[in-house]
TIMI-533229 format. One record per atom (N, C-alpha, C): residue number from 1; x, y, z; atom name; residue in one letter. Coordinates in nm, 3 decimals. Example, Ala and Ser with C-alpha at 12.3 -4.5 7.8 and 13.67 -1.06 7.14 Angstrom:
REM residues 2
[1; [1.319; -0.569; 0.780]; 'N'; 'A']
[1; [1.230; -0.450; 0.780]; 'CA'; 'A']
[1; [1.320; -0.330; 0.780]; 'C'; 'A']
[2; [1.285; -0.225; 0.708]; 'N'; 'S']
[2; [1.367; -0.106; 0.714]; 'CA'; 'S']
[2; [1.290; 0.003; 0.787]; 'C'; 'S']
//
This chain:
REM residues 156
[1; [-7.619; 2.076; -0.221]; 'N'; 'M']
[1; [-7.696; 2.050; -0.302]; 'CA'; 'M']
[1; [-7.635; 2.015; -0.423]; 'C'; 'M']
[2; [-7.690; 1.917; -0.508]; 'N'; 'L']
[2; [-7.625; 1.927; -0.649]; 'CA'; 'L']
[2; [-7.656; 2.043; -0.748]; 'C'; 'L']
[3; [-7.605; 2.108; -0.827]; 'N'; 'K']
[3; [-7.633; 2.205; -0.929]; 'CA'; 'K']
[3; [-7.616; 2.128; -1.063]; 'C'; 'K']
[4; [-7.758; 2.135; -1.107]; 'N'; 'L']
[4; [-7.755; 2.092; -1.266]; 'CA'; 'L']
[4; [-7.724; 2.201; -1.324]; 'C'; 'L']
[5; [-7.673; 2.130; -1.464]; 'N'; 'V']
[5; [-7.543; 2.216; -1.605]; 'CA'; 'V']
[5; [-7.607; 2.148; -1.672]; 'C'; 'V']
[6; [-7.633; 2.239; -1.822]; 'N'; 'T']
[6; [-7.620; 2.176; -1.970]; 'CA'; 'T']
[6; [-7.510; 2.210; -1.977]; 'C'; 'T']
[7; [-7.511; 2.085; -2.015]; 'N'; 'L']
[7; [-7.346; 2.027; -2.129]; 'CA'; 'L']
[7; [-7.388; 1.966; -2.274]; 'C'; 'L']
[8; [-7.288; 2.003; -2.334]; 'N'; 'K']
[8; [-7.328; 1.971; -2.486]; 'CA'; 'K']
[8; [-7.288; 1.801; -2.445]; 'C'; 'K']
[9; [-7.360; 1.675; -2.482]; 'N'; 'T']
[9; [-7.281; 1.596; -2.545]; 'CA'; 'T']
[9; [-7.195; 1.558; -2.638]; 'C'; 'T']
[10; [-7.129; 1.457; -2.532]; 'N'; 'R']
[10; [-6.977; 1.431; -2.632]; 'CA'; 'R']
[10; [-6.978; 1.249; -2.646]; 'C'; 'R']
[11; [-6.898; 1.222; -2.762]; 'N'; 'L']
[11; [-6.862; 1.097; -2.752]; 'CA'; 'L']
[11; [-6.715; 1.036; -2.656]; 'C'; 'L']
[12; [-6.726; 0.940; -2.586]; 'N'; 'S']
[12; [-6.618; 0.893; -2.594]; 'CA'; 'S']
[12; [-6.561; 0.809; -2.643]; 'C'; 'S']
[13; [-6.515; 0.707; -2.721]; 'N'; 'V']
[13; [-6.521; 0.556; -2.816]; 'CA'; 'V']
[13; [-6.441; 0.465; -2.671]; 'C'; 'V']
[14; [-6.465; 0.378; -2.627]; 'N'; 'N']
[14; [-6.408; 0.282; -2.542]; 'CA'; 'N']
[14; [-6.339; 0.140; -2.704]; 'C'; 'N']
[15; [-6.210; 0.151; -2.689]; 'N'; 'V']
[15; [-6.164; 0.079; -2.780]; 'CA'; 'V']
[15; [-6.067; -0.049; -2.732]; 'C'; 'V']
[16; [-6.151; -0.103; -2.598]; 'N'; 'N']
[16; [-6.098; -0.223; -2.542]; 'CA'; 'N']
[16; [-6.151; -0.345; -2.650]; 'C'; 'N']
[17; [-6.258; -0.347; -2.720]; 'N'; 'K']
[17; [-6.276; -0.453; -2.772]; 'CA'; 'K']
[17; [-6.184; -0.406; -2.918]; 'C'; 'K']
[18; [-6.090; -0.357; -2.980]; 'N'; 'I']
[18; [-6.054; -0.381; -3.064]; 'CA'; 'I']
[18; [-5.904; -0.417; -3.051]; 'C'; 'I']
[19; [-5.889; -0.425; -2.886]; 'N'; 'A']
[19; [-5.754; -0.461; -2.825]; 'CA'; 'A']
[19; [-5.773; -0.649; -2.824]; 'C'; 'A']
[20; [-5.894; -0.637; -2.753]; 'N'; 'T']
[20; [-5.928; -0.778; -2.761]; 'CA'; 'T']
[20; [-5.939; -0.855; -2.888]; 'C'; 'T']
[21; [-6.006; -0.810; -2.996]; 'N'; 'L']
[21; [-5.937; -0.880; -3.155]; 'CA'; 'L']
[21; [-5.813; -0.882; -3.190]; 'C'; 'L']
[22; [-5.714; -0.814; -3.160]; 'N'; 'R']
[22; [-5.585; -0.776; -3.199]; 'CA'; 'R']
[22; [-5.507; -0.890; -3.135]; 'C'; 'R']
[23; [-5.544; -0.920; -2.958]; 'N'; 'N']
[23; [-5.469; -1.035; -2.883]; 'CA'; 'N']
[23; [-5.519; -1.160; -2.939]; 'C'; 'N']
[24; [-5.616; -1.131; -2.991]; 'N'; 'S']
[24; [-5.664; -1.316; -3.028]; 'CA'; 'S']
[24; [-5.615; -1.350; -3.162]; 'C'; 'S']
[25; [-5.574; -1.223; -3.225]; 'N'; 'R']
[25; [-5.513; -1.275; -3.383]; 'CA'; 'R']
[25; [-5.357; -1.275; -3.357]; 'C'; 'R']
[26; [-5.324; -1.293; -3.214]; 'N'; 'G']
[26; [-5.166; -1.291; -3.187]; 'CA'; 'G']
[26; [-5.074; -1.231; -3.297]; 'C'; 'G']
[27; [-5.118; -1.096; -3.310]; 'N'; 'Q']
[27; [-5.050; -1.010; -3.427]; 'CA'; 'Q']
[27; [-5.114; -0.845; -3.421]; 'C'; 'Q']
[28; [-5.027; -0.757; -3.460]; 'N'; 'N']
[28; [-5.118; -0.626; -3.486]; 'CA'; 'N']
[28; [-5.170; -0.567; -3.559]; 'C'; 'N']
[29; [-5.303; -0.669; -3.581]; 'N'; 'N']
[29; [-5.397; -0.636; -3.674]; 'CA'; 'N']
[29; [-5.558; -0.672; -3.595]; 'C'; 'N']
[30; [-5.641; -0.564; -3.550]; 'N'; 'P']
[30; [-5.606; -0.450; -3.588]; 'CA'; 'P']
[30; [-5.528; -0.354; -3.549]; 'C'; 'P']
[31; [-5.442; -0.266; -3.617]; 'N'; 'N']
[31; [-5.358; -0.193; -3.529]; 'CA'; 'N']
[31; [-5.422; -0.083; -3.466]; 'C'; 'N']
[32; [-5.409; -0.058; -3.329]; 'N'; 'L']
[32; [-5.505; 0.001; -3.203]; 'CA'; 'L']
[32; [-5.457; 0.151; -3.247]; 'C'; 'L']
[33; [-5.292; 0.209; -3.270]; 'N'; 'L']
[33; [-5.274; 0.304; -3.286]; 'CA'; 'L']
[33; [-5.351; 0.373; -3.408]; 'C'; 'L']
[34; [-5.382; 0.308; -3.499]; 'N'; 'K']
[34; [-5.407; 0.338; -3.618]; 'CA'; 'K']
[34; [-5.564; 0.353; -3.605]; 'C'; 'K']
[35; [-5.634; 0.249; -3.546]; 'N'; 'V']
[35; [-5.777; 0.248; -3.545]; 'CA'; 'V']
[35; [-5.814; 0.397; -3.441]; 'C'; 'V']
[36; [-5.752; 0.416; -3.343]; 'N'; 'V']
[36; [-5.793; 0.538; -3.234]; 'CA'; 'V']
[36; [-5.757; 0.678; -3.332]; 'C'; 'V']
[37; [-5.624; 0.671; -3.412]; 'N'; 'Q']
[37; [-5.606; 0.794; -3.471]; 'CA'; 'Q']
[37; [-5.756; 0.808; -3.539]; 'C'; 'Q']
[38; [-5.801; 0.733; -3.632]; 'N'; 'D']
[38; [-5.886; 0.679; -3.750]; 'CA'; 'D']
[38; [-6.006; 0.763; -3.643]; 'C'; 'D']
[39; [-6.045; 0.683; -3.560]; 'N'; 'I']
[39; [-6.202; 0.710; -3.460]; 'CA'; 'I']
[39; [-6.194; 0.909; -3.413]; 'C'; 'I']
[40; [-6.068; 0.910; -3.412]; 'N'; 'E']
[40; [-6.065; 1.096; -3.361]; 'CA'; 'E']
[40; [-6.040; 1.173; -3.465]; 'C'; 'E']
[41; [-6.007; 1.143; -3.618]; 'N'; 'G']
[41; [-6.020; 1.191; -3.741]; 'CA'; 'G']
[41; [-6.208; 1.165; -3.789]; 'C'; 'G']
[42; [-6.290; 1.097; -3.751]; 'N'; 'Y']
[42; [-6.410; 1.096; -3.755]; 'CA'; 'Y']
[42; [-6.495; 1.198; -3.679]; 'C'; 'Y']
[43; [-6.438; 1.229; -3.587]; 'N'; 'G']
[43; [-6.459; 1.354; -3.475]; 'CA'; 'G']
[43; [-6.513; 1.311; -3.368]; 'C'; 'G']
[44; [-6.462; 1.203; -3.272]; 'N'; 'A']
[44; [-6.481; 1.151; -3.162]; 'CA'; 'A']
[44; [-6.421; 1.229; -3.067]; 'C'; 'A']
[45; [-6.420; 1.282; -2.960]; 'N'; 'D']
[45; [-6.461; 1.346; -2.857]; 'CA'; 'D']
[45; [-6.324; 1.291; -2.742]; 'C'; 'D']
[46; [-6.328; 1.171; -2.760]; 'N'; 'G']
[46; [-6.290; 1.118; -2.646]; 'CA'; 'G']
[46; [-6.216; 0.963; -2.670]; 'C'; 'G']
[47; [-6.093; 0.960; -2.614]; 'N'; 'I']
[47; [-6.070; 0.743; -2.634]; 'CA'; 'I']
[47; [-6.102; 0.738; -2.513]; 'C'; 'I']
[48; [-6.175; 0.635; -2.464]; 'N'; 'T']
[48; [-6.196; 0.556; -2.332]; 'CA'; 'T']
[48; [-6.117; 0.425; -2.371]; 'C'; 'T']
[49; [-6.015; 0.394; -2.212]; 'N'; 'I']
[49; [-5.945; 0.259; -2.230]; 'CA'; 'I']
[49; [-5.989; 0.175; -2.091]; 'C'; 'I']
[50; [-5.997; 0.094; -2.054]; 'N'; 'H']
[50; [-5.975; -0.003; -1.983]; 'CA'; 'H']
[50; [-5.918; -0.121; -1.922]; 'C'; 'H']
[51; [-5.783; -0.050; -1.917]; 'N'; 'P']
[51; [-5.692; -0.175; -1.884]; 'CA'; 'P']
[51; [-5.690; -0.245; -1.763]; 'C'; 'P']
[52; [-5.731; -0.385; -1.738]; 'N'; 'R']
[52; [-5.719; -0.478; -1.662]; 'CA'; 'R']
[52; [-5.654; -0.559; -1.588]; 'C'; 'R']
[53; [-5.588; -0.555; -1.483]; 'N'; 'P']
[53; [-5.479; -0.639; -1.435]; 'CA'; 'P']
[53; [-5.449; -0.752; -1.502]; 'C'; 'P']
[54; [-5.526; -0.862; -1.587]; 'N'; 'D']
[54; [-5.503; -0.957; -1.663]; 'CA'; 'D']
[54; [-5.466; -0.932; -1.821]; 'C'; 'D']
[55; [-5.471; -0.843; -1.865]; 'N'; 'Q']
[55; [-5.474; -0.758; -1.945]; 'CA'; 'Q']
[55; [-5.469; -0.834; -2.106]; 'C'; 'Q']
[56; [-5.606; -0.846; -2.039]; 'N'; 'R']
[56; [-5.713; -0.921; -2.163]; 'CA'; 'R']
[56; [-5.721; -0.865; -2.308]; 'C'; 'R']
[57; [-5.728; -0.744; -2.302]; 'N'; 'H']
[57; [-5.790; -0.655; -2.400]; 'CA'; 'H']
[57; [-5.689; -0.515; -2.403]; 'C'; 'H']
[58; [-5.668; -0.433; -2.393]; 'N'; 'I']
[58; [-5.577; -0.309; -2.326]; 'CA'; 'I']
[58; [-5.474; -0.354; -2.230]; 'C'; 'I']
[59; [-5.369; -0.350; -2.301]; 'N'; 'K']
[59; [-5.210; -0.375; -2.203]; 'CA'; 'K']
[59; [-5.219; -0.274; -2.162]; 'C'; 'K']
[60; [-5.120; -0.267; -2.055]; 'N'; 'Y']
[60; [-5.063; -0.126; -2.014]; 'CA'; 'Y']
[60; [-5.001; -0.072; -2.064]; 'C'; 'Y']
[61; [-4.866; -0.156; -2.160]; 'N'; 'K']
[61; [-4.788; -0.102; -2.254]; 'CA'; 'K']
[61; [-4.909; -0.016; -2.403]; 'C'; 'K']
[62; [-4.983; -0.071; -2.436]; 'N'; 'D']
[62; [-5.124; 0.016; -2.505]; 'CA'; 'D']
[62; [-5.188; 0.115; -2.458]; 'C'; 'D']
[63; [-5.151; 0.094; -2.305]; 'N'; 'A']
[63; [-5.209; 0.259; -2.224]; 'CA'; 'A']
[63; [-5.087; 0.394; -2.251]; 'C'; 'A']
[64; [-4.945; 0.378; -2.251]; 'N'; 'I']
[64; [-4.864; 0.435; -2.279]; 'CA'; 'I']
[64; [-4.826; 0.482; -2.372]; 'C'; 'I']
[65; [-4.887; 0.353; -2.475]; 'N'; 'D']
[65; [-4.840; 0.411; -2.643]; 'CA'; 'D']
[65; [-4.972; 0.535; -2.665]; 'C'; 'D']
[66; [-5.086; 0.474; -2.635]; 'N'; 'L']
[66; [-5.196; 0.571; -2.683]; 'CA'; 'L']
[66; [-5.139; 0.698; -2.596]; 'C'; 'L']
[67; [-5.131; 0.701; -2.483]; 'N'; 'S']
[67; [-5.098; 0.846; -2.437]; 'CA'; 'S']
[67; [-5.003; 0.955; -2.528]; 'C'; 'S']
[68; [-4.921; 0.877; -2.603]; 'N'; 'K']
[68; [-4.834; 0.981; -2.674]; 'CA'; 'K']
[68; [-4.900; 0.970; -2.810]; 'C'; 'K']
[69; [-5.047; 0.936; -2.833]; 'N'; 'K']
[69; [-5.133; 0.960; -2.972]; 'CA'; 'K']
[69; [-5.243; 1.008; -2.967]; 'C'; 'K']
[70; [-5.299; 0.957; -2.826]; 'N'; 'V']
[70; [-5.431; 1.096; -2.852]; 'CA'; 'V']
[70; [-5.450; 1.218; -2.824]; 'C'; 'V']
[71; [-5.523; 1.272; -2.912]; 'N'; 'K']
[71; [-5.496; 1.416; -2.913]; 'CA'; 'K']
[71; [-5.649; 1.460; -2.887]; 'C'; 'K']
[72; [-5.754; 1.360; -2.853]; 'N'; 'S']
[72; [-5.883; 1.414; -2.774]; 'CA'; 'S']
[72; [-5.844; 1.395; -2.650]; 'C'; 'S']
[73; [-5.957; 1.394; -2.581]; 'N'; 'E']
[73; [-5.936; 1.366; -2.398]; 'CA'; 'E']
[73; [-5.910; 1.254; -2.398]; 'C'; 'E']
[74; [-5.850; 1.176; -2.308]; 'N'; 'F']
[74; [-5.829; 1.033; -2.257]; 'CA'; 'F']
[74; [-5.867; 1.023; -2.122]; 'C'; 'F']
[75; [-5.961; 0.898; -2.137]; 'N'; 'N']
[75; [-5.985; 0.871; -1.988]; 'CA'; 'N']
[75; [-5.957; 0.696; -1.991]; 'C'; 'N']
[76; [-5.905; 0.725; -1.877]; 'N'; 'I']
[76; [-5.840; 0.542; -1.850]; 'CA'; 'I']
[76; [-5.988; 0.513; -1.713]; 'C'; 'I']
[77; [-6.015; 0.399; -1.749]; 'N'; 'E']
[77; [-6.109; 0.325; -1.664]; 'CA'; 'E']
[77; [-6.029; 0.212; -1.540]; 'C'; 'E']
[78; [-6.070; 0.187; -1.437]; 'N'; 'G']
[78; [-5.991; 0.096; -1.399]; 'CA'; 'G']
[78; [-6.008; 0.067; -1.196]; 'C'; 'G']
[79; [-5.960; -0.060; -1.138]; 'N'; 'N']
[79; [-5.972; -0.054; -0.987]; 'CA'; 'N']
[79; [-5.836; 0.007; -0.981]; 'C'; 'N']
[80; [-5.859; 0.104; -0.857]; 'N'; 'P']
[80; [-5.729; 0.207; -0.816]; 'CA'; 'P']
[80; [-5.655; 0.085; -0.705]; 'C'; 'P']
[81; [-5.638; 0.001; -0.821]; 'N'; 'I']
[81; [-5.494; -0.082; -0.735]; 'CA'; 'I']
[81; [-5.365; -0.030; -0.771]; 'C'; 'I']
[82; [-5.247; -0.077; -0.676]; 'N'; 'D']
[82; [-5.156; -0.019; -0.699]; 'CA'; 'D']
[82; [-5.066; -0.016; -0.846]; 'C'; 'D']
[83; [-5.116; -0.047; -0.919]; 'N'; 'S']
[83; [-5.030; -0.113; -1.046]; 'CA'; 'S']
[83; [-5.090; -0.008; -1.169]; 'C'; 'S']
[84; [-5.226; 0.048; -1.128]; 'N'; 'F']
[84; [-5.301; 0.100; -1.215]; 'CA'; 'F']
[84; [-5.305; 0.218; -1.158]; 'C'; 'F']
[85; [-5.279; 0.309; -1.072]; 'N'; 'M']
[85; [-5.275; 0.444; -0.978]; 'CA'; 'M']
[85; [-5.114; 0.417; -1.045]; 'C'; 'M']
[86; [-5.020; 0.401; -1.030]; 'N'; 'D']
[86; [-4.880; 0.401; -1.086]; 'CA'; 'D']
[86; [-4.899; 0.428; -1.229]; 'C'; 'D']
[87; [-4.966; 0.328; -1.282]; 'N'; 'L']
[87; [-5.023; 0.353; -1.432]; 'CA'; 'L']
[87; [-5.059; 0.499; -1.504]; 'C'; 'L']
[88; [-5.153; 0.532; -1.418]; 'N'; 'V']
[88; [-5.251; 0.654; -1.486]; 'CA'; 'V']
[88; [-5.126; 0.781; -1.409]; 'C'; 'V']
[89; [-5.075; 0.748; -1.329]; 'N'; 'L']
[89; [-4.984; 0.882; -1.279]; 'CA'; 'L']
[89; [-4.889; 0.920; -1.361]; 'C'; 'L']
[90; [-4.840; 0.816; -1.426]; 'N'; 'K']
[90; [-4.712; 0.828; -1.514]; 'CA'; 'K']
[90; [-4.747; 0.897; -1.652]; 'C'; 'K']
[91; [-4.917; 0.818; -1.684]; 'N'; 'I']
[91; [-4.940; 0.875; -1.805]; 'CA'; 'I']
[91; [-5.034; 0.987; -1.796]; 'C'; 'I']
[92; [-5.089; 1.030; -1.680]; 'N'; 'N']
[92; [-5.171; 1.175; -1.661]; 'CA'; 'N']
[92; [-5.253; 1.201; -1.805]; 'C'; 'N']
[93; [-5.316; 1.111; -1.800]; 'N'; 'P']
[93; [-5.451; 1.099; -1.867]; 'CA'; 'P']
[93; [-5.546; 1.219; -1.840]; 'C'; 'P']
[94; [-5.657; 1.260; -1.919]; 'N'; 'T']
[94; [-5.758; 1.374; -1.877]; 'CA'; 'T']
[94; [-5.823; 1.373; -1.764]; 'C'; 'T']
[95; [-5.885; 1.195; -1.749]; 'N'; 'Q']
[95; [-6.004; 1.177; -1.688]; 'CA'; 'Q']
[95; [-5.970; 1.014; -1.639]; 'C'; 'Q']
[96; [-5.933; 0.984; -1.548]; 'N'; 'V']
[96; [-5.959; 0.837; -1.452]; 'CA'; 'V']
[96; [-6.073; 0.809; -1.412]; 'C'; 'V']
[97; [-6.144; 0.692; -1.452]; 'N'; 'T']
[97; [-6.323; 0.693; -1.367]; 'CA'; 'T']
[97; [-6.254; 0.542; -1.340]; 'C'; 'T']
[98; [-6.311; 0.542; -1.178]; 'N'; 'L']
[98; [-6.256; 0.436; -1.112]; 'CA'; 'L']
[98; [-6.371; 0.343; -1.111]; 'C'; 'L']
[99; [-6.325; 0.212; -1.128]; 'N'; 'V']
[99; [-6.452; 0.092; -1.151]; 'CA'; 'V']
[99; [-6.372; 0.001; -1.063]; 'C'; 'V']
[100; [-6.487; -0.055; -0.954]; 'N'; 'P']
[100; [-6.506; -0.155; -0.860]; 'CA'; 'P']
[100; [-6.490; -0.237; -0.918]; 'C'; 'P']
[101; [-6.422; -0.301; -1.028]; 'N'; 'D']
[101; [-6.447; -0.400; -1.099]; 'CA'; 'D']
[101; [-6.320; -0.551; -1.048]; 'C'; 'D']
[102; [-6.348; -0.640; -1.039]; 'N'; 'G']
[102; [-6.226; -0.724; -0.948]; 'CA'; 'G']
[102; [-6.152; -0.783; -1.071]; 'C'; 'G']
[103; [-6.076; -0.882; -1.009]; 'N'; 'I']
[103; [-5.960; -0.882; -1.086]; 'CA'; 'I']
[103; [-6.041; -1.006; -1.193]; 'C'; 'I']
[104; [-6.114; -1.112; -1.173]; 'N'; 'N']
[104; [-6.185; -1.213; -1.246]; 'CA'; 'N']
[104; [-6.293; -1.169; -1.324]; 'C'; 'N']
[105; [-6.336; -1.053; -1.284]; 'N'; 'N']
[105; [-6.511; -0.998; -1.369]; 'CA'; 'N']
[105; [-6.467; -1.025; -1.487]; 'C'; 'N']
[106; [-6.564; -1.029; -1.555]; 'N'; 'I']
[106; [-6.545; -1.035; -1.713]; 'CA'; 'I']
[106; [-6.639; -0.907; -1.723]; 'C'; 'I']
[107; [-6.698; -0.812; -1.695]; 'N'; 'T']
[107; [-6.685; -0.726; -1.719]; 'CA'; 'T']
[107; [-6.719; -0.629; -1.607]; 'C'; 'T']
[108; [-6.761; -0.494; -1.617]; 'N'; 'S']
[108; [-6.802; -0.419; -1.536]; 'CA'; 'S']
[108; [-6.943; -0.418; -1.520]; 'C'; 'S']
[109; [-6.985; -0.468; -1.348]; 'N'; 'N']
[109; [-7.149; -0.503; -1.344]; 'CA'; 'N']
[109; [-7.172; -0.401; -1.217]; 'C'; 'N']
[110; [-7.114; -0.358; -1.154]; 'N'; 'S']
[110; [-7.204; -0.288; -1.056]; 'CA'; 'S']
[110; [-7.112; -0.136; -1.043]; 'C'; 'S']
[111; [-7.141; -0.060; -0.951]; 'N'; 'G']
[111; [-7.020; 0.049; -0.936]; 'CA'; 'G']
[111; [-7.037; 0.037; -0.797]; 'C'; 'G']
[112; [-6.980; 0.154; -0.776]; 'N'; 'W']
[112; [-6.907; 0.156; -0.619]; 'CA'; 'W']
[112; [-7.006; 0.184; -0.523]; 'C'; 'W']
[113; [-6.975; 0.205; -0.405]; 'N'; 'D']
[113; [-7.086; 0.256; -0.298]; 'CA'; 'D']
[113; [-7.002; 0.309; -0.226]; 'C'; 'D']
[114; [-7.024; 0.446; -0.286]; 'N'; 'T']
[114; [-6.952; 0.592; -0.234]; 'CA'; 'T']
[114; [-6.946; 0.575; -0.121]; 'C'; 'T']
[115; [-7.014; 0.537; 0.024]; 'N'; 'I']
[115; [-7.040; 0.561; 0.106]; 'CA'; 'I']
[115; [-6.957; 0.470; 0.202]; 'C'; 'I']
[116; [-7.006; 0.338; 0.142]; 'N'; 'K']
[116; [-6.905; 0.219; 0.231]; 'CA'; 'K']
[116; [-6.739; 0.253; 0.194]; 'C'; 'K']
[117; [-6.717; 0.281; 0.061]; 'N'; 'H']
[117; [-6.598; 0.292; 0.066]; 'CA'; 'H']
[117; [-6.553; 0.446; 0.025]; 'C'; 'H']
[118; [-6.662; 0.550; 0.134]; 'N'; 'S']
[118; [-6.574; 0.693; 0.092]; 'CA'; 'S']
[118; [-6.429; 0.715; 0.156]; 'C'; 'S']
[119; [-6.398; 0.678; 0.237]; 'N'; 'E']
[119; [-6.291; 0.723; 0.282]; 'CA'; 'E']
[119; [-6.137; 0.648; 0.140]; 'C'; 'E']
[120; [-6.121; 0.506; 0.132]; 'N'; 'F']
[120; [-6.037; 0.486; 0.009]; 'CA'; 'F']
[120; [-6.069; 0.618; -0.105]; 'C'; 'F']
[121; [-6.185; 0.567; -0.140]; 'N'; 'L']
[121; [-6.233; 0.683; -0.222]; 'CA'; 'L']
[121; [-6.124; 0.797; -0.258]; 'C'; 'L']
[122; [-6.154; 0.873; -0.127]; 'N'; 'Y']
[122; [-6.106; 0.964; -0.125]; 'CA'; 'Y']
[122; [-5.976; 0.983; -0.118]; 'C'; 'Y']
[123; [-5.922; 0.912; -0.068]; 'N'; 'K']
[123; [-5.749; 0.924; -0.115]; 'CA'; 'K']
[123; [-5.700; 0.877; -0.209]; 'C'; 'K']
[124; [-5.790; 0.844; -0.296]; 'N'; 'K']
[124; [-5.750; 0.803; -0.482]; 'CA'; 'K']
[124; [-5.782; 0.903; -0.555]; 'C'; 'K']
[125; [-5.864; 0.962; -0.490]; 'N'; 'I']
[125; [-5.932; 1.107; -0.579]; 'CA'; 'I']
[125; [-5.815; 1.234; -0.548]; 'C'; 'I']
[126; [-5.775; 1.238; -0.441]; 'N'; 'K']
[126; [-5.688; 1.315; -0.376]; 'CA'; 'K']
[126; [-5.582; 1.346; -0.429]; 'C'; 'K']
[127; [-5.485; 1.200; -0.469]; 'N'; 'V']
[127; [-5.376; 1.148; -0.563]; 'CA'; 'V']
[127; [-5.384; 1.196; -0.671]; 'C'; 'V']
[128; [-5.520; 1.127; -0.770]; 'N'; 'L']
[128; [-5.527; 1.176; -0.904]; 'CA'; 'L']
[128; [-5.516; 1.316; -0.930]; 'C'; 'L']
[129; [-5.617; 1.427; -0.805]; 'N'; 'K']
[129; [-5.641; 1.567; -0.847]; 'CA'; 'K']
[129; [-5.516; 1.617; -0.828]; 'C'; 'K']
[130; [-5.408; 1.558; -0.694]; 'N'; 'S']
[130; [-5.294; 1.640; -0.706]; 'CA'; 'S']
[130; [-5.221; 1.655; -0.829]; 'C'; 'S']
[131; [-5.220; 1.583; -0.933]; 'N'; 'S']
[131; [-5.153; 1.533; -1.023]; 'CA'; 'S']
[131; [-5.250; 1.601; -1.151]; 'C'; 'S']
[132; [-5.356; 1.704; -1.120]; 'N'; 'G']
[132; [-5.432; 1.766; -1.204]; 'CA'; 'G']
[132; [-5.529; 1.641; -1.326]; 'C'; 'G']
[133; [-5.568; 1.512; -1.267]; 'N'; 'I']
[133; [-5.651; 1.434; -1.350]; 'CA'; 'I']
[133; [-5.784; 1.488; -1.273]; 'C'; 'I']
[134; [-5.862; 1.487; -1.403]; 'N'; 'R']
[134; [-6.000; 1.491; -1.357]; 'CA'; 'R']
[134; [-6.089; 1.356; -1.313]; 'C'; 'R']
[135; [-6.147; 1.342; -1.190]; 'N'; 'T']
[135; [-6.191; 1.218; -1.159]; 'CA'; 'T']
[135; [-6.317; 1.180; -1.155]; 'C'; 'T']
[136; [-6.340; 1.078; -1.209]; 'N'; 'S']
[136; [-6.489; 0.999; -1.223]; 'CA'; 'S']
[136; [-6.490; 0.885; -1.157]; 'C'; 'S']
[137; [-6.637; 0.872; -1.043]; 'N'; 'I']
[137; [-6.666; 0.760; -1.001]; 'CA'; 'I']
[137; [-6.788; 0.675; -1.038]; 'C'; 'I']
[138; [-6.768; 0.546; -1.132]; 'N'; 'F']
[138; [-6.859; 0.438; -1.152]; 'CA'; 'F']
[138; [-6.964; 0.412; -1.046]; 'C'; 'F']
[139; [-7.084; 0.477; -1.090]; 'N'; 'V']
[139; [-7.175; 0.438; -0.979]; 'CA'; 'V']
[139; [-7.292; 0.369; -1.004]; 'C'; 'V']
[140; [-7.346; 0.296; -0.981]; 'N'; 'N']
[140; [-7.509; 0.253; -1.007]; 'CA'; 'N']
[140; [-7.577; 0.361; -0.992]; 'C'; 'N']
[141; [-7.721; 0.357; -1.064]; 'N'; 'P']
[141; [-7.796; 0.502; -1.102]; 'CA'; 'P']
[141; [-7.892; 0.507; -0.945]; 'C'; 'P']
[142; [-7.849; 0.539; -0.861]; 'N'; 'D']
[142; [-7.889; 0.562; -0.700]; 'CA'; 'D']
[142; [-7.823; 0.694; -0.704]; 'C'; 'D']
[143; [-7.951; 0.784; -0.625]; 'N'; 'P']
[143; [-7.928; 0.931; -0.597]; 'CA'; 'P']
[143; [-7.755; 0.942; -0.473]; 'C'; 'P']
[144; [-7.822; 0.822; -0.380]; 'N'; 'K']
[144; [-7.738; 0.835; -0.270]; 'CA'; 'K']
[144; [-7.572; 0.840; -0.319]; 'C'; 'K']
[145; [-7.597; 0.734; -0.411]; 'N'; 'M']
[145; [-7.414; 0.710; -0.469]; 'CA'; 'M']
[145; [-7.396; 0.818; -0.562]; 'C'; 'M']
[146; [-7.449; 0.855; -0.597]; 'N'; 'V']
[146; [-7.441; 1.015; -0.688]; 'CA'; 'V']
[146; [-7.383; 1.086; -0.600]; 'C'; 'V']
[147; [-7.463; 1.133; -0.489]; 'N'; 'R']
[147; [-7.410; 1.230; -0.377]; 'CA'; 'R']
[147; [-7.313; 1.198; -0.295]; 'C'; 'R']
[148; [-7.262; 1.087; -0.273]; 'N'; 'G']
[148; [-7.134; 0.987; -0.217]; 'CA'; 'G']
[148; [-7.042; 1.069; -0.316]; 'C'; 'G']
[149; [-7.027; 1.031; -0.415]; 'N'; 'A']
[149; [-6.934; 1.030; -0.515]; 'CA'; 'A']
[149; [-6.892; 1.220; -0.473]; 'C'; 'A']
[150; [-7.011; 1.293; -0.517]; 'N'; 'H']
[150; [-6.954; 1.454; -0.526]; 'CA'; 'H']
[150; [-6.905; 1.462; -0.361]; 'C'; 'H']
[151; [-6.939; 1.422; -0.255]; 'N'; 'Q']
[151; [-6.858; 1.449; -0.114]; 'CA'; 'Q']
[151; [-6.746; 1.439; -0.087]; 'C'; 'Q']
[152; [-6.724; 1.334; -0.141]; 'N'; 'I']
[152; [-6.572; 1.299; -0.143]; 'CA'; 'I']
[152; [-6.517; 1.368; -0.253]; 'C'; 'I']
[153; [-6.534; 1.430; -0.355]; 'N'; 'G']
[153; [-6.449; 1.535; -0.427]; 'CA'; 'G']
[153; [-6.444; 1.450; -0.589]; 'C'; 'G']
[154; [-6.522; 1.391; -0.596]; 'N'; 'A']
[154; [-6.528; 1.323; -0.783]; 'CA'; 'A']
[154; [-6.585; 1.413; -0.867]; 'C'; 'A']
[155; [-6.526; 1.486; -0.967]; 'N'; 'D']
[155; [-6.553; 1.558; -1.062]; 'CA'; 'D']
[155; [-6.659; 1.531; -1.136]; 'C'; 'D']
[156; [-6.689; 1.353; -1.142]; 'N'; 'R']
[156; [-6.801; 1.339; -1.197]; 'CA'; 'R']
[156; [-6.846; 1.185; -1.169]; 'C'; 'R']
//
């Protein structure tokens, strides 16, 4: 049975589009690290990034650079392919959100089937948790998928 807990609402700002704009200009404008510093200064509780394999917005180097600068909660989203897992285990962010996006997806448009992919997700969660990383799973708003995420050990 799921236990309901009242929590304070917290704001984590996803800065992917800032990196997209920077990348489209071919230079460091806007400066992603400065924008993140400003966002935290304005009171955000966290920074979220989603480095995709094609690195069309947040690049893996950005993730490493941000890991040294983010003072608030740091959430990294992505499909747990080997290169992503290597990256997050190197960085050790506050949270990793597992997202089932394909390499060619423009955006994340659906959540994990936590029942069908339970064994795969369980193994990834176990690795992340062994490094002290809180885990979250991107799911559709279906109670069965939420229960499935809970059963395989996701924190959120």
